[in-house]
N, C-alpha and C positions, 0 to 999 in steps of 0.2 A: 504493500499500499504506500502510495506517495501522498504528500500534502495535497496535491491536486484532487485526490479521491475523497478527501474529507469535505463534508457539507455541514452547514449549520441548520438546525432544526428548532422549532418551537414546539413543545409538547404541552398540551393543556388537557385537563381531565375533569370530568363531572361524575363522581362516584358517590352514590347515596349512602353506601354502607361504610361506617367508620373504620372497621378492621381492613376492608379491602382498600379504602382510600389511603390508609397509613402504609399498607404493603406497596401500593403503587408509588407513593411518594418516596419510600425507601429505595425501591428499585431505580427510580429516576435519579435519585441523588448519587447513585453509583456511576451514572453516565453523564451528568451535567450539573448545571447551576440552577438553583431555584430562584426565580425572579419575582414570583407572586406565590400565594399560598397554593394554587393549583396549576402553576405555569413554570416550565423548565426550559432552559436553552441547552441543547445538546449538540456538540461537535463530534461527528462520527463518520467513519468510513462505512462502506457498504456491509461488511461482515459484522461490525459492531452494531450498526443499526438493525440488522436482521436479528441479532441476539436480543436486543432491547425489545423489538416488536414481539418476538416469541415469549420473552419473559412477561411482558405486559398482558399478552393474550392468556397466559397461564394464570395470572392473578385476577383478571377481571371476569365479570359475567357479562357476555355480549348482549344479553337481552335487557340488562339493567344499567350498564355502565357505558360511558362514552369517553374515548380518548382521541384527541385531535393531534395529528402530526403534520406540521406545516413546514415544508422544505423551503428555506430562505436562500438556498443555493450554495455554490462553492465557498468554503471557508476562506479562501484567499481573497474573496470579494466582500466578506462580511466585516462590518464595523460596528462596534458597540454604540457608535453615534446614531445608528438607525433606531435605537430604543430611546424614546422620550418618556420621562416620568413626570407626572404631575404629583407633587407631594414627595413622599420618601421613596427614593430609588434603591435598587439592589444592584450589587456589582455583577457584571458579566465578564467571564474570562476573556481577555484580549485574544483575538484571533492570531496575533503574531506569536503567541506563546504556546501554541499547540505542539505537542511532542508526538511524532509518528513512531 
């Protein structure tokens, strides 16, 4: 995998069950940065993103839960400046510091 293979994703979820919601959040914390209570930024290559999707599908109930995966494009084009906060912001890992 090269740096060019890595893409930036926003992952948001709506999980009504407290236990499943906590499990989903814990899984996402292993892959990216929490920027809101139910929103994460994940920088991942294809294999890592596939592992994340499989893990999320294992944890969620498809008939009750919703997970949105938004592809923001190649990491090399990603900029933290694209995120605008009103009020308190949360840090997002700088795209230039990604380790392959």
